Every structure is written in C-alpha cells, then in structure tokens.
C-alpha positions as CSV (number, residue, x, y, z in Angstrom):
1,M,-25.3,101.8,-54.1
2,P,-26.5,101.0,-50.2
3,I,-22.6,100.4,-50.0
4,I,-21.7,103.7,-51.1
5,W,-24.4,104.8,-48.9
6,G,-23.2,102.7,-45.7
7,Y,-20.0,104.5,-46.6
8,A,-21.5,108.1,-46.8
9,I,-23.6,107.9,-43.8
10,S,-21.3,106.3,-41.6
11,V,-18.1,109.2,-42.5
12,S,-21.0,111.7,-41.7
13,Y,-21.9,110.3,-38.5
14,L,-18.1,110.0,-37.1
15,I,-17.4,113.5,-38.4
16,L,-20.8,114.9,-37.1
17,L,-20.1,113.2,-33.7
18,F,-16.0,115.2,-33.3
19,G,-17.7,118.0,-34.4
20,L,-20.3,117.7,-31.3
21,T,-17.3,117.1,-29.2
22,W,-15.7,120.1,-30.4
23,V,-18.4,122.1,-29.6
24,L,-19.5,120.8,-26.2
25,E,-15.6,121.0,-24.9
26,K,-15.1,124.6,-26.7
27,K,-18.2,126.5,-26.8
28,F,-20.1,124.9,-23.7
29,K,-16.9,124.6,-21.3
30,V,-17.6,120.7,-20.8
31,S,-14.2,119.3,-19.2
32,V,-12.1,117.3,-21.9
33,E,-12.6,114.2,-19.8
34,H,-16.1,114.3,-20.1
35,G,-16.2,115.0,-23.7
36,R,-13.8,112.3,-24.6
37,K,-16.0,109.9,-22.7
38,I,-19.1,111.2,-24.5
39,L,-17.1,110.5,-27.7
40,H,-16.5,107.3,-26.8
41,T,-20.5,106.3,-25.2
42,L,-21.9,107.8,-29.1
43,L,-19.2,105.9,-31.2
44,G,-20.6,102.6,-30.8
45,L,-23.7,103.0,-32.4
46,V,-22.0,103.4,-35.8
47,W,-22.1,99.3,-35.4
48,F,-25.9,99.7,-36.4
49,I,-25.1,101.6,-39.7
50,L,-22.4,99.7,-40.4
51,V,-24.4,96.2,-40.2
52,R,-27.7,97.9,-42.0
53,F,-25.9,98.9,-45.1
54,F,-23.1,96.3,-45.0
55,G,-24.4,92.8,-43.3
56,S,-21.8,90.4,-43.2
57,S,-19.8,91.3,-46.3
58,F,-16.3,92.7,-46.3
59,H,-17.0,95.9,-46.2
60,L,-18.0,95.9,-42.6
61,I,-14.2,95.3,-41.8
62,V,-12.6,98.4,-43.7
63,L,-14.1,101.6,-41.8
64,P,-12.6,100.0,-38.3
65,I,-9.5,99.2,-40.2
66,I,-8.9,102.8,-40.7
67,F,-9.8,103.9,-37.9
68,V,-7.0,101.7,-36.2
69,F,-4.6,103.8,-38.2
70,I,-6.2,107.1,-37.9
71,N,-5.9,106.3,-33.7
72,V,-2.4,105.4,-33.9
73,V,-1.3,108.5,-35.3
74,S,-3.1,110.2,-32.7
75,Y,-2.2,108.5,-30.4
76,K,1.2,109.5,-31.3
77,T,1.0,112.5,-32.8
78,K,-1.9,114.1,-30.6
79,L,-3.5,114.5,-34.2
80,I,-7.4,114.7,-32.6
81,S,-6.8,116.1,-29.3
82,I,-10.6,115.5,-28.2
83,M,-9.7,111.8,-28.7
84,E,-6.8,111.6,-26.4
85,R,-6.4,112.2,-22.4
86,G,-3.7,114.9,-20.9
87,Q,-0.8,113.6,-18.7
88,D,-2.5,110.4,-18.2
89,N,-2.3,109.4,-22.0
90,H,-2.7,105.4,-22.6
91,P,-3.6,103.7,-25.9
92,G,-7.3,103.1,-25.1
93,T,-8.4,104.2,-28.2
94,I,-6.3,102.3,-30.4
95,Y,-7.8,99.2,-28.4
96,F,-10.9,100.1,-28.8
97,A,-10.7,100.4,-32.9
98,I,-9.1,97.1,-32.6
99,S,-11.7,95.1,-30.8
100,T,-14.0,97.0,-33.6
101,V,-11.9,95.3,-35.9
102,I,-12.0,91.5,-34.1
103,L,-15.7,91.9,-33.6
104,T,-16.5,93.3,-37.1
105,S,-14.2,90.1,-38.8
106,L,-15.9,87.7,-36.7
107,C,-19.5,88.7,-38.1
108,V,-17.6,88.8,-41.8
109,F,-16.7,84.7,-40.8
110,D,-19.8,84.1,-39.0
111,S,-22.9,85.6,-39.4
112,G,-24.4,84.2,-36.7
113,L,-22.4,86.4,-34.5
114,T,-23.9,89.3,-35.5
115,S,-26.2,89.9,-32.6
116,I,-23.5,89.2,-30.0
117,C,-21.4,91.0,-31.5
118,G,-23.5,94.2,-31.3
119,M,-24.2,93.6,-28.0
120,A,-20.3,93.7,-27.4
121,V,-20.4,96.9,-29.1
122,L,-22.7,98.6,-26.8
123,I,-21.1,97.0,-23.7
124,L,-17.7,98.9,-25.0
125,S,-19.6,102.0,-26.0
126,I,-22.1,102.4,-23.1
127,G,-21.2,100.8,-20.2
128,D,-17.6,101.6,-20.1
129,G,-18.8,104.9,-20.9
130,F,-21.6,105.6,-18.4
131,A,-18.3,103.8,-15.6
132,A,-16.0,106.8,-16.7
133,I,-18.5,109.3,-16.7
134,F,-20.6,108.6,-13.1
135,G,-17.4,107.4,-11.7
136,G,-16.0,111.1,-12.2
137,I,-18.4,112.3,-9.4
138,K,-16.9,113.2,-6.3
139,R,-19.6,113.2,-3.8
140,G,-20.8,109.9,-2.1
141,N,-18.5,108.3,-3.8
142,R,-15.2,106.1,-3.2
143,T,-12.2,104.5,-4.7
144,I,-12.2,100.5,-4.8
145,Y,-9.2,100.2,-7.6
146,R,-6.8,102.8,-8.4
147,K,-8.9,105.0,-9.9
148,K,-11.7,103.3,-10.7
149,T,-14.4,104.2,-7.8
150,L,-17.9,102.3,-6.4
151,F,-20.3,104.8,-8.8
152,G,-18.2,103.6,-11.8
153,F,-18.4,100.3,-11.1
154,L,-22.7,100.3,-10.4
155,A,-23.2,102.0,-13.2
156,C,-21.1,100.0,-15.7
157,F,-23.3,96.9,-13.7
158,L,-26.8,99.1,-14.6
159,A,-25.7,99.6,-18.6
160,C,-24.7,96.2,-18.8
161,F,-27.9,95.1,-17.5
162,T,-29.8,97.3,-19.6
163,I,-28.2,96.1,-22.7
164,C,-28.0,92.2,-21.8
165,L,-32.3,93.0,-21.0
166,A,-33.2,94.7,-23.9
167,Y,-31.0,91.9,-26.0
168,M,-33.0,88.6,-24.3
169,R,-35.3,88.8,-27.2
170,F,-32.2,87.9,-30.3
171,I,-30.1,85.8,-27.9
172,Q,-31.0,82.8,-25.8
173,L,-29.8,82.9,-22.5
174,P,-30.6,81.5,-19.0
175,I,-32.8,84.1,-17.0
176,L,-30.1,83.9,-14.3
177,W,-27.4,85.4,-16.8
178,L,-28.9,88.6,-16.8
179,I,-27.3,89.4,-13.0
180,A,-24.3,86.8,-14.1
181,L,-23.1,89.2,-17.0
182,P,-23.6,92.0,-16.1
183,L,-22.0,91.5,-12.5
184,T,-18.3,90.0,-14.4
185,L,-18.1,92.3,-17.1
186,A,-18.7,95.0,-14.0
187,F,-16.0,92.9,-12.2
188,I,-13.7,92.9,-15.4
189,E,-14.0,96.6,-16.3
190,L,-13.3,97.5,-12.6
191,F,-9.6,96.2,-13.0
192,S,-9.0,96.3,-16.1
193,D,-6.8,99.5,-16.5
194,R,-5.1,101.9,-18.4
195,G,-7.5,101.2,-21.2
196,L,-7.1,97.4,-21.8
197,D,-10.8,97.4,-20.5
198,N,-11.8,98.4,-24.5
199,L,-10.4,95.5,-25.2
200,T,-11.5,92.8,-22.3
201,L,-15.2,93.7,-22.0
202,P,-15.9,93.4,-26.1
203,L,-14.0,90.3,-25.9
204,F,-15.3,88.6,-22.7
205,T,-18.9,89.9,-24.1
206,V,-18.4,87.7,-27.3
207,F,-16.8,84.7,-25.1
208,L,-19.0,84.5,-22.3
209,I,-22.2,84.4,-24.4
210,D,-20.8,82.3,-27.0
211,S,-19.6,80.1,-24.5
212,V,-22.9,80.0,-22.6
213,Q,-24.9,79.1,-25.4
214,M,-23.3,76.1,-26.6
215,R,-22.3,75.0,-22.8
216,L,-24.6,76.2,-19.7
217,V,-27.9,76.8,-21.8
218,G,-30.5,76.2,-19.0
219,N,-28.0,75.1,-16.6
220,S,-28.9,77.8,-13.8
221,C,-26.9,76.1,-10.9
222,A,-23.9,76.6,-12.8
223,I,-24.8,80.2,-13.5
224,A,-25.5,80.9,-10.1
225,L,-22.2,79.3,-8.9
226,I,-20.2,81.5,-11.7
227,S,-21.8,84.6,-10.1
228,G,-20.5,83.2,-6.9
229,C,-17.5,82.5,-7.7
230,I,-16.9,86.6,-9.0
231,L,-18.5,88.0,-5.4
232,I,-16.6,85.9,-3.3
233,L,-13.4,86.6,-5.4
234,I,-14.7,90.5,-4.7
235,I,-14.9,89.9,-1.5
236,L,-11.6,88.3,-0.8
237,L,-9.8,91.1,-2.8
238,A,-11.7,93.7,-0.5
239,R,-10.5,91.8,2.4
240,K,-6.6,91.4,0.5
241,G,-6.8,88.3,-0.4
242,L,-6.0,88.3,-3.5
243,T,-4.6,90.9,-5.8
244,Q,-6.4,92.3,-8.8
245,N,-4.7,90.6,-11.2
246,G,-4.8,86.8,-9.1
247,A,-8.8,87.7,-8.9
248,F,-9.2,87.9,-12.4
249,A,-6.8,85.0,-13.2
250,A,-8.7,83.0,-10.6
251,F,-12.0,83.5,-12.5
252,L,-10.9,82.7,-15.4
253,L,-9.7,79.2,-14.2
254,M,-13.0,78.4,-12.9
255,F,-15.1,79.7,-15.8
256,G,-12.9,78.2,-18.4
257,S,-12.7,74.9,-16.4
258,S,-17.1,75.2,-16.1
259,L,-16.9,75.5,-19.7
260,S,-15.3,71.7,-19.9
261,V,-16.8,69.9,-17.3
262,G,-20.2,72.4,-15.7
263,I,-20.8,72.5,-12.1
264,F,-18.1,70.0,-11.3
265,G,-15.7,72.1,-13.3
266,V,-16.7,75.0,-11.1
267,L,-16.5,73.2,-7.5
268,V,-12.9,71.4,-8.7
269,Y,-11.5,74.7,-8.4
270,I,-14.3,77.2,-6.1
271,I,-13.8,74.5,-2.7
272,P,-10.3,74.1,-2.7
273,F,-8.9,77.0,-4.2
274,L,-11.2,79.9,-2.1
275,G,-10.8,77.4,0.9
276,A,-7.4,78.3,0.6
277,L,-7.7,81.9,0.4
278,V,-10.1,82.0,3.4
279,I,-7.7,80.1,5.4
280,S,-4.8,82.6,4.9
281,L,-7.1,85.1,5.3
282,I,-8.2,83.5,8.7
283,V,-5.1,82.4,9.9
284,R,-3.2,86.3,9.1
285,R,-6.2,87.4,11.5
286,I,-5.7,85.1,14.2
287,A,-1.7,85.7,13.9
288,I,-2.3,89.4,14.0
289,H,-4.1,89.2,17.6
290,R,-1.6,86.5,19.0
291,N,1.1,88.8,17.7
292,K,3.0,86.7,15.5
293,E,2.5,88.9,12.9
294,E,6.9,88.1,12.2
295,R,6.1,84.3,11.3
296,I,3.3,84.7,8.8
297,D,4.7,87.3,6.5
298,R,8.0,84.8,5.5
299,P,10.5,87.1,4.6
300,I,12.6,85.1,3.6
301,T,10.0,84.2,0.6
302,Y,8.4,85.5,-2.7
303,N,4.8,85.1,-0.9
304,S,2.9,87.1,1.2
305,H,-0.8,86.5,1.8
306,K,-1.8,87.9,-1.4
307,R,-2.1,85.9,-4.0
308,N,-1.0,87.0,-7.5
309,A,-1.9,85.9,-10.6
310,M,1.1,84.6,-11.2
311,Q,0.4,82.5,-7.8
312,V,-2.7,81.5,-9.0
313,F,-1.7,80.2,-12.5
314,C,1.0,78.7,-11.2
315,N,-1.3,76.6,-8.7
316,G,-4.6,76.0,-11.3
317,A,-3.2,75.7,-15.0
318,I,-2.1,71.9,-14.3
319,A,-5.9,71.7,-13.4
320,Y,-7.4,72.9,-16.0
321,I,-5.2,71.6,-18.9
322,A,-6.2,68.1,-17.4
323,L,-10.3,69.4,-17.3
324,I,-9.7,70.6,-21.1
325,I,-8.1,66.6,-22.2
326,Y,-11.0,65.7,-20.3
327,Y,-13.3,67.7,-22.2
328,C,-11.9,66.5,-25.2
329,T,-11.5,62.9,-24.7
330,N,-14.2,62.3,-21.9
331,N,-11.5,60.0,-19.9
332,N,-12.2,60.4,-16.0
333,V,-8.7,59.5,-15.7
334,Y,-8.3,63.2,-16.5
335,L,-11.2,64.5,-14.6
336,I,-9.5,62.9,-11.3
337,T,-6.6,64.1,-12.2
338,A,-7.5,67.7,-11.8
339,A,-8.7,67.6,-9.0
340,I,-5.9,65.4,-7.1
341,V,-3.8,68.5,-8.3
342,I,-6.3,71.4,-7.0
343,I,-6.4,69.2,-3.5
344,S,-2.5,68.7,-3.5
345,S,-2.4,72.6,-3.8
346,F,-4.6,73.5,-1.6
347,S,-3.5,70.9,1.0
348,D,0.1,72.2,0.4
349,S,-1.2,76.0,1.1
350,V,-2.9,74.8,4.4
351,A,0.4,73.2,5.6
352,S,2.2,76.2,5.0
353,D,-0.7,78.7,6.7
354,I,-1.5,76.4,10.2
355,G,2.6,75.1,10.1
356,V,3.5,78.6,11.8
357,F,1.5,78.2,14.6
358,S,3.5,75.1,15.3
359,K,5.7,75.9,19.0
360,R,8.6,73.8,17.9
361,L,10.8,74.8,14.6
362,P,10.2,73.2,11.7
363,L,12.7,70.4,10.3
364,D,14.4,70.3,7.0
365,I,12.7,67.7,4.7
366,V,15.7,66.2,3.5
367,T,18.2,66.6,6.3
368,M,15.8,66.6,9.2
369,K,17.6,69.5,10.8
370,N,16.0,72.2,12.6
371,T,15.3,75.4,10.4
372,E,13.8,78.5,9.4
373,V,9.6,79.0,9.7
374,G,8.8,79.4,6.6
375,R,11.4,78.5,4.3
376,S,10.5,76.4,1.6
377,G,11.2,72.4,2.1
378,S,10.4,72.6,6.3
379,V,8.1,70.7,7.5
380,S,6.3,70.7,10.7
381,L,4.0,68.1,12.8
382,L,1.4,70.2,12.9
383,G,1.7,71.4,9.5
384,C,1.3,68.1,8.1
385,A,-1.3,66.5,10.5
386,S,-3.7,70.0,9.3
387,S,-2.5,69.0,5.3
388,L,-3.9,65.4,5.6
389,F,-6.8,66.9,7.0
390,A,-7.5,69.5,4.3
391,C,-6.3,66.2,1.5
392,I,-9.2,63.8,3.4
393,V,-12.2,66.4,3.7
394,T,-11.9,67.8,0.2
395,S,-11.5,64.1,-1.0
396,I,-14.9,63.2,0.5
397,V,-16.3,66.9,-0.5
398,L,-15.7,66.5,-4.1
399,N,-16.2,63.0,-4.6
400,V,-19.5,63.8,-2.6
401,V,-20.5,66.8,-5.3
402,Y,-19.5,64.1,-8.0
403,Y,-21.7,61.5,-6.9
404,L,-24.6,64.1,-6.5
405,I,-24.1,65.2,-10.4
406,N,-23.1,62.0,-11.6
407,G,-24.3,59.1,-9.6
408,A,-21.1,57.3,-9.3
409,F,-18.9,57.4,-6.2
410,S,-16.3,54.9,-5.4
411,W,-14.1,54.5,-1.9
412,L,-11.2,53.1,-4.2
413,V,-10.9,56.4,-6.3
414,L,-11.3,58.7,-2.6
415,A,-8.7,56.4,-1.3
416,V,-6.3,57.2,-4.1
417,V,-7.2,60.7,-4.6
418,G,-6.3,61.3,-1.0
419,V,-3.4,59.4,-1.1
420,I,-2.0,61.3,-4.3
421,A,-2.8,64.6,-3.1
422,Y,-1.2,64.0,-0.1
423,F,1.9,62.9,-1.6
424,G,2.0,65.7,-3.4
425,V,2.6,68.3,-0.5
426,F,5.8,66.1,0.5
427,I,7.1,66.6,-3.4
428,D,6.7,70.3,-3.2
429,S,8.6,70.2,0.3
430,I,11.5,67.8,-1.1
431,F,11.6,69.8,-4.1
432,G,11.6,73.4,-2.0
433,A,14.5,72.0,-0.5
434,T,16.7,70.4,-3.2
435,I,16.0,72.1,-6.2
436,Q,14.8,75.8,-5.6
437,A,16.6,78.6,-5.4
438,K,18.8,79.7,-2.6
439,F,20.4,83.1,-2.4
440,R,22.5,84.5,0.0
441,C,22.2,88.2,1.3
442,I,25.9,90.2,0.8
443,E,24.1,92.3,3.6
444,C,23.2,90.5,6.4
445,G,24.8,86.7,5.8
446,K,20.8,85.4,5.6
447,I,20.1,82.7,3.3
448,V,17.2,83.8,1.1
449,E,14.4,82.6,-1.3
450,K,14.6,86.0,-3.5
451,R,17.1,87.5,-5.4
452,I,17.1,91.0,-3.5
453,H,17.3,91.4,0.2
454,C,18.4,94.4,2.1
455,G,17.8,96.5,-1.1
456,Q,20.8,94.7,-2.8
457,K,21.5,91.7,-5.3
458,A,22.0,88.3,-3.4
459,E,24.4,85.6,-3.7
460,H,23.4,82.1,-5.7
461,V,24.4,79.9,-3.4
462,K,21.8,76.5,-3.7
463,G,19.1,75.0,-6.1
464,A,18.6,76.1,-10.0
465,A,18.7,79.9,-10.3
466,L,15.8,80.1,-12.5
467,L,13.6,78.0,-10.1
468,G,11.6,79.9,-7.7
469,N,8.8,79.1,-5.3
470,N,5.8,79.6,-8.2
471,A,8.3,77.2,-10.7
472,I,8.4,74.8,-7.8
473,N,4.8,74.8,-7.3
474,F,4.0,74.5,-10.8
475,L,6.4,71.5,-11.3
476,T,5.1,69.8,-8.8
477,S,1.9,70.2,-9.7
478,L,3.1,68.9,-13.0
479,V,4.5,66.2,-11.2
480,V,1.5,65.0,-9.4
481,A,-0.2,65.3,-12.4
482,I,2.3,62.6,-14.1
483,I,1.8,60.1,-11.3
484,S,-2.2,60.4,-10.9
485,V,-2.5,59.5,-14.6
486,I,-0.2,56.6,-14.7
487,I,-1.9,55.2,-11.3
488,L,-5.1,55.8,-12.6
489,S,-5.1,54.8,-15.8
490,I,-3.3,51.6,-14.2
491,I,-6.4,51.5,-12.2
492,F,-9.0,51.8,-15.1
493,S,-7.4,49.4,-17.3
C-alpha cells in the first residue's frame, strides 16, 4: 500500500508543479525563463516523497527513468513547452533527469548514501535554480563568464552554504567544509554551461563529500588548501591566466591528488603549477611594459599565456597517475616520481616564459644553430639558468614540506629529484626539435607548428604530424616518469 501511495503522491506533486508553472506564466505574466527556473527549483522536493515511500527499493528509480524519456521526447518535439528554452535550447532538462536517475541508483545500491544524495538533489534544484533566478537581476550585476553573473554565483554559494549547514546533523564533515564545499560547487556551476551544471553539481557533490569522508575527515588543513586552490584558480582565471576549462581541469587534478596523498598531494600540484601560471602572468605584464608583446605570444606555436584543459592535463596527468599508483601500493618511488614530473613541467614552463627576454637568439638544441624565439626545441642561456633555478627551489620546497608532514628528509632524494627534473627540460627540447610536427605556411613560407597559418592549411615538412606541443609535453612527462621509477627503484632497492 505505501508503494501505491508513493507513486500517487509523487505523480500528483509533479502534475501540481507543472500546473502551477503554467498558471504563473499565463495568468500572472511570469516570464518563461523564470517559470522554468521555479519549476526547476521545486522539482527537487519530489526526492523526499520518493525516499519516504520507497526507501532504497528499486521503485526509487522507476519515476526518474520515466522522467528521462519524457524529457528526451519534450526536447525533440517541444511536447512540454514550459520545460524548454527558446532559441538557446540545450539538453539541460535531460541532464537533470539523468542525474536524478544516477542519484537514486546510488541509493538503491548503497542506502548509506541516501543523505548525501538528498543533499545533492537540493543543491541541484535550489542552488542551480537560485543561480539562474538571481543571476538575471540587471541592476548592479556583472557578467563573470559568458551568461553567468556575479549575483548568480553568490546566490548559488549562499544556497549551497545553507543546504550544507542544514545537513551537518546528518553528514559528518569538518567545519571548514561549510565554506570549501559551497565555494567549490559555486565555482563548478559558474563554468558548467549549456545545462551541464545539472550533471556536474549533483555528481560532484556526492563525489566530494564521499571522498572527504573517506580520506580527509578531520583534516582541516587539507580542506583549507583545497579552498585556497579554488580561490587562486578563480583569481588566475580573472587575470586571464587560465581558460575556464583549464581552471576546472587544474582543480580536478589538485583535488584528486589530495585524496591520494592528503596535504602533500595538494602541494605537489599547487606549488609548481600555480607558480608557473603566476610567473607567466608576471612575465607577460613585464613584456607589455617593455614593448615586447610580440615575443611573448609565440605566434609560431599553439601556446598562449592562457592555459587550457588540454595543456593542464598533458602536463599533470602522468603525475596524477603516479599518485594513484602510490595510493594503491604505498611505494614512495611513485610519490617522488609525481613530484619530479610536475617540477620538470614547471621548470620547462619557466624556461619558456623567461627565456624570451634573452638578448641573443636561442639555439636549436640539436643543430646548435640560431632559431626563432619561441620555437619548440630552442634553448637559451637565460632559459636554461631560470629553469635550473626553478628546479632547485621547487625541489627544496617540496622536500621541506614532505619533511614537515612526514618527518623524512634525504639529501640523496633531493639531488635525484632536481637532476631528473632538470634533465626532463632538455628531453622536452630534444623532442620539440626532432619529432614534434613542423609545417610550412603556403602563404608566407614560414616554418610553423600549427596546421593552419595565414588562414590556410600549412604543409607538413618535419616530425610526426600528430605530435603537437601538448602531445610532446605528455610524452616528455611519460619518459621522465619512466626514468624516475627506474632510478628511484635502484636507489631504494
């Protein structure tokens, strides 16, 4: 009998919501967008009806699955117009239904996740709904990213904060998570456009809370560092140091590494990676004042001063894999390997950014002939010196941090980290000069490193056509990691 009542009350509530939305739009002249967002906000409350009557039985999934099919049909045919956008239509309603199916499925397979999933549904419906409603305010508001606004960001943060505060009695989390989680989710909502926030908000809520409960409970320092990472990434994004997907990718790597290694996992990324971004921004500002802007842009390559997600992952993915292996094996070889890979990438970035200020033309590392500024495979004395300095400083800092956390310090390990990381800078240059793709522009005749130049497809003349700058960075990280594992295994054997 409770099952039948559950279906009856759930369906009645949904019909009531659609009817209320229709009345608001037709009788009270509420805009279609505001009506849609009111519907979006109130839909989440059906979760409590489902859980109350169905518990963790398979009935919990039935209505959300039906809702997915209804949304797909409505998206294609505009069957339920009050759910769909106008010209800027996107499958956000489908994502909403899919995320609900995923959350209910999690509860069926693990009833212990019911409170976390319920919190995720409220954040999806209320947090995202408030972001849209208050984000539409015109007076005193400003656009942050595409159509997302400051008021929308703040509304999402405050809504998520209130929900987290209400759930503190059901979910055991460190007190600092009251700030860290809402800030993280508001950041995710900000950069998840075209309806993707209907997937990213609830799924990341479950992932973050469940991960924190397993690995970081009581570790307020790690949580504070994660919050700091997010804030710094936002600042860098605002200062044009990262693209929006680059900031998101950087946060994912930092948070994932914190789950593997704790505080040190965050610092392995935040010290070199953010250091590289900050240095890049500072160098660019200096170049502007010195009227050398054209030397920083590196027009012959793919790169610009803004790091995107592909660049972030190509430079950080191998280190992250090493941290996962360390987490599974508890073998320090892979922890040190991750640090070496990141330090090497950081030092290479420093060499590229500072080397452009050299008064002499750089040399091709293979032929030792003068070449253009910014070309992959070129080296200069200033670039080599700056990368060496970056290797030494970063190696010392990370070793000191590891000593403060775990009480272990080794001069031999410090030397190995610095040497291999610095060697990795030259591996990157050698790969850039030999196997990285080079093209000749058929319009101006210049040798470039991108397929399209002067608006036309360039002719491939050297290297592997598929190996661009990002692929070379990834390959270099892989080679550095393999060398590090071999040498460190010999040392620790």
